[in-house]
C-alpha positions as CSV (number, residue, x, y, z in Angstrom):
1,M,26.1,4.2,-9.7
2,N,24.7,0.9,-7.5
3,A,23.2,-2.5,-9.1
4,N,20.2,-1.6,-6.8
5,R,19.2,2.2,-7.7
6,A,20.2,1.4,-11.0
7,W,17.4,-1.2,-11.6
8,L,15.0,1.7,-9.0
9,L,15.4,4.4,-11.7
10,V,15.2,1.5,-14.5
11,A,11.4,0.3,-12.5
12,I,10.0,4.0,-13.3
13,F,10.6,4.7,-16.0
14,C,9.6,1.2,-17.8
15,I,6.8,0.4,-15.4
16,C,5.3,4.3,-15.0
17,V,5.7,6.1,-18.4
18,S,2.4,7.9,-17.9
19,A,2.4,9.0,-14.6
20,N,3.8,12.9,-14.3
21,A,7.2,13.6,-12.3
22,G,6.2,13.8,-9.1
23,D,2.7,11.6,-9.7
24,W,2.1,8.9,-6.7
25,P,-1.1,7.3,-8.3
26,G,-1.3,4.2,-6.1
27,W,-0.5,2.4,-3.5
28,R,3.4,2.2,-2.8
29,G,4.2,4.6,-5.1
30,P,5.5,4.6,-8.9
31,T,6.3,1.5,-8.9
32,G,4.2,-0.4,-6.1
33,L,7.1,-1.5,-4.0
34,G,7.4,2.2,-2.5
35,Y,10.4,3.9,-4.6
36,T,10.8,7.4,-4.9
37,D,12.7,9.8,-7.5
38,E,12.7,12.5,-5.3
39,K,16.0,13.4,-3.2
40,D,16.4,15.6,-0.6
41,L,12.8,15.5,0.8
42,L,12.3,17.1,4.8
43,L,13.7,15.6,7.3
44,T,11.4,16.5,10.1
45,W,8.1,18.4,11.1
46,S,5.5,17.6,14.5
47,S,2.2,18.5,14.8
48,K,2.5,19.7,18.3
49,T,5.2,22.4,17.0
50,G,3.9,22.8,13.6
51,E,7.3,22.9,12.4
52,N,7.2,21.9,8.7
53,I,3.4,21.2,9.0
54,I,2.0,23.1,5.1
55,W,-1.5,22.0,6.1
56,K,-4.5,19.7,7.4
57,T,-7.4,18.8,7.1
58,M,-10.2,17.2,9.2
59,L,-11.1,14.3,7.4
60,H,-14.5,11.7,8.2
61,G,-15.3,10.9,11.7
62,G,-12.0,12.5,13.0
63,G,-12.0,14.3,16.1
64,K,-10.2,13.6,19.6
65,N,-14.2,12.9,21.1
66,N,-15.0,10.0,18.7
67,A,-14.4,6.3,19.4
68,D,-11.8,3.8,17.4
69,F,-14.8,2.4,14.9
70,T,-15.1,6.3,13.7
71,S,-11.6,6.1,12.0
72,P,-11.7,7.1,8.8
73,G,-9.4,3.4,6.8
74,W,-6.1,2.5,6.3
75,S,-6.3,3.3,3.3
76,C,-3.0,6.0,2.4
77,P,-3.5,8.9,0.0
78,I,-2.3,9.3,-3.5
79,V,-1.3,12.3,-5.8
80,W,-1.9,13.1,-8.9
81,K,-0.1,16.7,-10.2
82,N,-2.1,19.6,-8.2
83,R,-4.7,17.1,-6.1
84,V,-4.7,14.6,-3.7
85,F,-7.5,11.5,-3.4
86,L,-8.3,9.4,-0.9
87,T,-11.2,6.8,1.2
88,T,-12.7,7.0,4.1
89,A,-15.9,4.4,5.3
90,I,-17.7,6.1,8.6
91,W,-20.8,4.7,9.7
92,T,-22.6,8.1,10.0
93,D,-25.3,6.9,13.0
94,K,-23.4,6.7,16.2
95,S,-25.7,5.2,18.4
96,L,-25.1,1.9,16.8
97,T,-24.3,-1.3,19.5
98,D,-21.0,-2.4,18.4
99,K,-23.4,-5.5,17.7
100,E,-25.4,-3.6,15.0
101,R,-21.7,-2.4,13.5
102,R,-20.9,-5.8,12.9
103,V,-23.8,-6.6,10.8
104,T,-23.7,-3.0,8.9
105,V,-21.9,-1.6,6.0
106,N,-20.5,1.8,6.8
107,E,-21.5,4.6,4.0
108,H,-18.1,4.5,1.6
109,H,-16.4,7.8,0.2
110,V,-14.0,9.6,-1.9
111,L,-12.4,12.5,-1.2
112,C,-10.5,15.0,-3.7
113,F,-8.4,18.1,-1.7
114,D,-7.2,20.4,-3.0
115,A,-2.7,19.8,-3.1
116,S,-1.6,23.2,-2.7
117,D,-4.0,24.5,1.1
118,G,-5.7,20.8,1.0
119,K,-9.5,22.9,0.7
120,I,-11.8,19.6,-0.1
121,L,-13.0,19.6,-3.3
122,W,-15.7,17.4,-3.8
123,D,-17.0,14.5,-1.2
124,I,-18.5,11.1,-3.7
125,I,-21.0,9.0,-1.6
126,V,-19.7,5.9,-3.8
127,P,-23.6,3.4,-2.7
128,A,-21.8,0.4,-1.2
129,G,-21.9,-3.9,-1.5
130,K,-23.3,-6.7,0.1
131,I,-20.3,-7.9,1.4
132,V,-19.9,-7.8,5.5
133,S,-17.0,-7.8,7.4
134,D,-17.3,-8.8,10.6
135,N,-13.5,-8.0,10.9
136,Q,-14.1,-4.1,12.3
137,Y,-10.3,-4.2,12.8
138,H,-9.5,-3.7,9.2
139,G,-13.0,-1.9,8.1
140,Y,-14.7,-1.0,4.3
141,A,-12.1,1.6,3.4
142,V,-8.6,-0.2,3.3
143,P,-7.4,-0.4,0.0
144,T,-5.5,2.2,-1.4
145,P,-7.6,3.9,-4.5
146,C,-5.0,4.2,-7.8
147,T,-5.5,6.1,-10.9
148,D,-3.6,6.7,-14.4
149,G,-5.0,10.6,-14.4
150,K,-8.6,10.6,-16.2
151,L,-9.9,8.5,-13.7
152,V,-9.8,7.4,-10.0
153,F,-9.8,3.5,-9.3
154,A,-11.8,3.5,-5.5
155,L,-12.8,-0.2,-3.6
156,F,-14.0,-1.0,-1.2
157,G,-14.4,-3.5,1.6
158,S,-18.4,-4.6,1.1
159,G,-17.1,-5.8,-2.3
160,V,-17.5,-2.2,-4.4
161,L,-15.3,-0.9,-7.6
162,A,-15.5,2.6,-9.1
163,A,-14.9,4.7,-10.7
164,L,-14.7,8.7,-10.8
165,D,-13.4,11.0,-13.2
166,F,-11.2,13.9,-11.9
167,D,-14.8,16.0,-11.8
168,G,-16.0,13.4,-8.6
169,K,-18.9,12.1,-11.6
170,I,-19.0,8.4,-11.0
171,V,-18.3,6.7,-14.2
172,W,-19.0,3.4,-12.7
173,R,-19.9,1.0,-10.2
174,E,-19.3,-2.6,-10.4
175,E,-19.4,-5.5,-7.6
176,L,-17.6,-8.3,-7.0
177,P,-19.6,-11.8,-6.9
178,R,-21.1,-12.0,-3.3
179,L,-19.9,-15.4,-2.6
180,K,-19.8,-14.9,1.8
181,D,-19.2,-12.7,4.4
182,V,-15.6,-12.2,3.5
183,D,-15.0,-12.3,7.3
184,Q,-10.7,-10.2,7.5
185,G,-12.2,-7.8,5.2
186,I,-10.9,-7.4,1.7
187,C,-7.7,-5.3,2.5
188,S,-5.6,-5.6,-1.4
189,S,-5.2,-2.2,-3.0
190,P,-6.2,-2.3,-7.0
191,V,-3.5,-2.2,-9.2
192,L,-3.4,-0.2,-13.6
193,F,-2.0,-1.5,-16.3
194,E,-2.3,-0.3,-20.2
195,D,-6.9,-0.3,-20.6
196,S,-7.5,-2.8,-17.2
197,V,-7.8,-2.0,-13.3
198,I,-6.8,-5.0,-11.0
199,I,-8.2,-6.4,-7.7
200,P,-7.8,-9.5,-5.8
201,G,-10.7,-11.9,-5.8
202,I,-12.8,-13.7,-2.8
203,H,-12.3,-17.1,-1.7
204,E,-13.0,-19.1,-4.7
205,L,-12.5,-16.3,-7.3
206,G,-8.9,-15.1,-7.3
207,L,-7.5,-12.4,-9.6
208,R,-9.8,-10.2,-11.9
209,A,-9.1,-7.3,-14.9
210,L,-12.1,-5.4,-15.8
211,H,-11.3,-2.3,-18.2
212,K,-10.6,0.9,-16.9
213,Q,-13.6,2.3,-18.8
214,T,-16.8,0.6,-18.4
215,G,-16.0,-2.3,-15.6
216,K,-16.9,-5.5,-17.8
217,V,-13.9,-8.2,-16.9
218,K,-11.8,-9.0,-18.8
219,W,-10.1,-11.8,-17.9
220,E,-11.0,-14.0,-14.3
221,Q,-7.3,-16.0,-13.0
222,K,-8.8,-19.5,-12.3
223,T,-6.4,-21.1,-9.8
224,K,-6.3,-21.9,-5.6
225,F,-4.3,-19.0,-5.0
226,R,-5.9,-16.4,-3.9
227,N,-5.5,-13.5,-1.4
228,T,-8.2,-10.4,-0.3
229,M,-4.8,-8.6,2.0
230,A,-1.4,-8.6,-0.2
231,T,-1.3,-6.2,-3.0
232,P,0.2,-7.5,-6.5
233,A,2.8,-5.3,-8.3
234,L,4.2,-5.1,-11.8
235,I,7.8,-6.0,-11.5
236,R,9.6,-6.6,-14.8
237,I,11.7,-9.6,-15.0
238,D,13.6,-10.5,-18.3
239,G,12.7,-7.4,-19.4
240,K,9.1,-9.0,-19.5
241,L,6.1,-7.5,-17.4
242,Q,4.7,-10.1,-14.4
243,L,1.9,-9.8,-12.2
244,I,3.5,-10.4,-8.9
245,H,1.3,-12.0,-6.0
246,Y,1.7,-12.5,-2.9
247,A,-1.4,-15.0,-2.3
248,G,-0.8,-18.5,0.4
249,G,2.3,-18.4,-2.2
250,I,3.7,-16.1,-4.8
251,Q,3.0,-16.2,-8.0
252,G,4.1,-14.4,-11.6
253,L,1.6,-13.6,-13.8
254,D,1.0,-12.3,-17.3
255,P,-1.2,-8.3,-16.7
256,A,-2.1,-9.2,-20.0
257,T,-4.5,-12.2,-19.7
258,G,-4.2,-13.3,-16.1
259,D,-1.7,-16.0,-16.9
260,L,0.3,-18.1,-14.4
261,I,4.2,-17.7,-15.3
262,W,5.4,-19.6,-12.1
263,T,4.4,-20.1,-8.7
264,C,6.3,-20.9,-5.0
265,R,5.6,-22.4,-1.8
266,A,6.6,-19.4,0.4
267,P,5.5,-17.6,2.9
268,S,3.0,-14.7,2.0
269,S,0.0,-13.7,3.3
270,Q,-0.4,-9.4,4.5
271,S,2.5,-8.1,2.8
272,S,3.2,-7.4,-0.8
273,P,5.8,-7.8,-3.3
274,V,9.9,-6.3,-2.4
275,F,12.2,-6.5,-5.1
276,G,15.3,-5.9,-5.1
277,N,19.2,-7.4,-7.6
278,G,16.5,-9.8,-9.5
279,L,15.3,-11.4,-6.3
280,L,11.7,-11.1,-4.7
281,Y,10.9,-11.1,-1.2
282,A,8.6,-12.5,0.8
283,D,6.8,-13.3,4.1
284,A,3.8,-13.3,5.5
285,G,4.0,-9.9,7.1
286,R,2.8,-12.1,10.4
287,G,5.5,-12.8,13.3
288,G,7.0,-16.4,14.1
289,Q,7.1,-17.6,10.1
290,K,9.8,-17.2,7.4
291,G,10.9,-14.7,4.5
292,A,12.3,-16.4,1.5
293,A,14.2,-15.0,-0.9
294,I,12.7,-15.7,-4.6
295,D,14.2,-16.3,-8.0
296,P,11.6,-15.2,-10.1
297,T,12.7,-16.2,-13.7
298,G,11.7,-20.1,-13.0
299,S,8.8,-21.4,-15.2
300,D,6.1,-23.4,-13.3
301,D,6.4,-24.4,-9.6
302,V,9.6,-23.8,-8.6
303,S,9.3,-23.8,-5.2
304,K,12.3,-26.6,-4.6
305,T,14.8,-24.5,-7.2
306,H,14.0,-21.5,-6.8
307,V,15.0,-19.9,-3.4
308,K,17.8,-18.4,-2.3
309,W,17.7,-18.5,1.0
310,E,14.7,-18.7,4.2
311,N,14.9,-17.4,8.3
312,R,12.8,-16.7,10.4
313,V,11.2,-13.3,11.0
314,E,10.0,-12.4,14.5
315,G,7.0,-10.1,15.5
316,V,6.5,-9.0,12.0
317,A,2.1,-7.4,12.0
318,G,1.1,-6.4,8.9
319,G,3.0,-3.7,6.2
320,T,5.5,-4.5,3.9
321,A,9.8,-4.4,3.9
322,I,11.5,-2.5,1.6
323,A,15.3,-3.3,-1.2
324,V,18.1,-1.3,-0.8
325,D,21.7,-1.6,-1.2
326,G,21.2,-5.1,-1.5
327,R,19.5,-5.1,1.7
328,I,16.3,-5.4,3.3
329,Y,14.4,-3.2,5.7
330,R,12.0,-4.0,7.8
331,S,9.9,-3.4,10.6
332,S,9.4,-6.3,13.2
333,G,6.1,-5.1,15.6
334,P,5.7,-1.8,17.5
335,H,9.8,-2.3,18.5
336,F,12.4,-2.6,16.4
337,L,13.7,-2.6,12.5
338,R,16.1,-5.4,11.5
339,V,17.6,-6.0,8.4
340,W,18.8,-9.2,6.8
341,S,20.9,-9.2,3.1
342,L,19.2,-10.7,0.3
343,K,21.9,-11.9,-0.9
344,D,22.4,-14.8,1.7
345,G,19.2,-13.9,4.4
346,E,21.5,-12.7,7.5
347,L,21.1,-10.6,10.1
348,V,23.4,-6.7,10.2
349,H,21.9,-5.6,12.5
350,E,18.1,-4.7,14.9
351,E,17.7,-1.7,16.3
352,K,15.1,-0.7,19.4
353,T,12.3,1.3,18.6
354,P,10.5,3.2,21.1
355,R,7.4,3.2,18.8
356,I,6.7,2.7,15.3
357,T,3.4,1.5,13.7
358,P,4.6,-2.0,12.3
359,S,2.3,-1.8,8.7
360,A,3.1,1.3,7.7
361,S,5.4,0.4,5.2
362,P,8.6,2.6,4.0
363,I,9.3,4.8,1.3
364,A,13.0,4.5,-0.1
365,T,14.8,7.6,-2.2
366,P,17.6,7.2,-4.7
367,D,19.8,9.6,-1.9
368,G,19.7,6.5,0.6
369,R,17.3,7.6,2.7
370,I,14.4,5.0,4.5
371,Y,11.0,7.1,6.0
372,F,8.9,4.9,8.0
373,A,6.7,7.6,7.7
374,N,3.0,7.3,9.3
375,P,0.6,9.0,11.1
376,G,2.3,7.9,14.5
377,K,5.9,7.5,15.9
378,S,7.9,8.4,11.9
379,Y,11.9,7.6,11.4
380,V,13.9,8.7,9.3
381,I,17.3,5.9,8.7
382,K,19.5,5.9,6.7
383,S,20.6,2.6,4.8
384,G,24.0,1.4,5.0
385,P,25.5,-1.7,6.7
386,K,25.3,0.9,10.5
387,F,21.8,1.3,12.0
388,E,21.6,5.7,11.5
389,V,18.3,7.4,12.6
390,L,19.0,10.2,10.2
391,A,15.2,11.3,12.4
392,T,12.6,10.2,14.9
393,N,8.8,12.7,14.8
394,D,4.9,11.9,15.6
395,L,1.5,13.2,14.1
396,A,0.6,12.1,17.2
397,D,-2.8,11.4,15.1
398,G,-3.9,7.6,16.0
399,D,-1.8,4.7,15.4
400,D,-3.9,3.4,12.2
401,F,-1.5,2.0,9.7
402,T,-1.0,3.9,6.4
403,T,1.4,4.6,4.6
404,A,2.5,8.4,3.4
405,A,2.6,9.6,-1.1
406,V,5.4,11.6,-1.1
407,S,5.1,14.0,-4.0
408,N,6.9,16.9,-5.2
409,G,9.1,17.5,-2.4
410,R,6.4,17.0,0.6
411,F,4.9,14.1,2.6
412,F,0.5,12.9,2.3
413,I,-0.2,11.7,5.3
414,K,-4.0,10.0,6.4
415,G,-4.3,10.1,10.6
416,K,-7.1,9.4,12.4
417,S,-8.4,12.6,12.3
418,Y,-6.4,14.8,9.3
419,L,-5.0,14.5,6.5
420,W,-1.7,15.8,6.1
421,C,0.6,17.7,4.1
422,I,4.2,17.8,5.6
423,G,7.2,19.8,3.8
424,K,9.2,22.8,2.8
425,E,6.2,25.8,2.4
426,S,7.1,27.3,-1.4
427,K,8.3,30.8,-1.1
């Protein structure tokens, strides 16, 4: 077994021992890094022919005749046992003008579906907060919810975090301090650690940890490093969990207290952490900027001591890379897939693609498959020194930048109009 895949199994065991086999409890799955331990996943699907589409359920704002602003949002589905959870945010008043929508917070929903047939079990409206996002491109339902199997934690762009039980009852609801309007929206997703749910700060505020049972503040980060775009990840470094956050630089924190362990002035903004072979990879998630590999074992400011290499990253538009077998795989804009060596940053190969949703983050399996799966055109490639496309699929359900969830051999994908379940029918 190679080192990268061995690390994958250790990461799943050490970080997510509370999750059940087949659960996808938050952004980028049980590790927060885009890995699944499931093998022999489906390669092909089609909305046109119905191939391997087990079910689809229409979402709020769905339908061919609706304008882009009614899209249910870019948050991704999560799965726990036989339940699928997701969030939407829609304007119920279709008569609002574009100008009116820019100063109006829309309606926030948390939904629960039966994973076996797509039936909606409940749909709960969470009262919105007071933060107005002038950026309709992001909207109010970008953060992906997370769950510990007892509560579902849903964050919305209006600055509201709500905890709901599995029957759909709102257990608590808290609002982030309203310091000023957030023109770029809140895109970072909540992360669970022990008895805490960790969420992004806004402007002058850093990360915050809230008690899972009450929503009250446990710790608040006092630092100039802030970011409402990138989702942190829990990664075991030298035997100890660190909360790695890309926030206008990179930082490693103690997840129990929020104390900074180390910082690095490296490019970071929209993309989430990538880790493999003992190195972090980071880039800004925007084209024309640099990517870098960092050794995360230092302390204090490691900008001059622990950056192993830097290179230029072209055409990136959101999304996150993934590390597999000592290589970094990344969509670079809608027309390229690029692969770099994690060891030295050398370009291994780049390939032109007809069309790929660049902000959908990839998922890697232990048998060497990498899924760029999303509601638009999806690619399945095989990891290795040579580029090999295993399949190309298309759901034709918009270019919303949502990432799939994987559970029990099935993909769950949130599109512009539908929630899709893709897989082989059970016999």
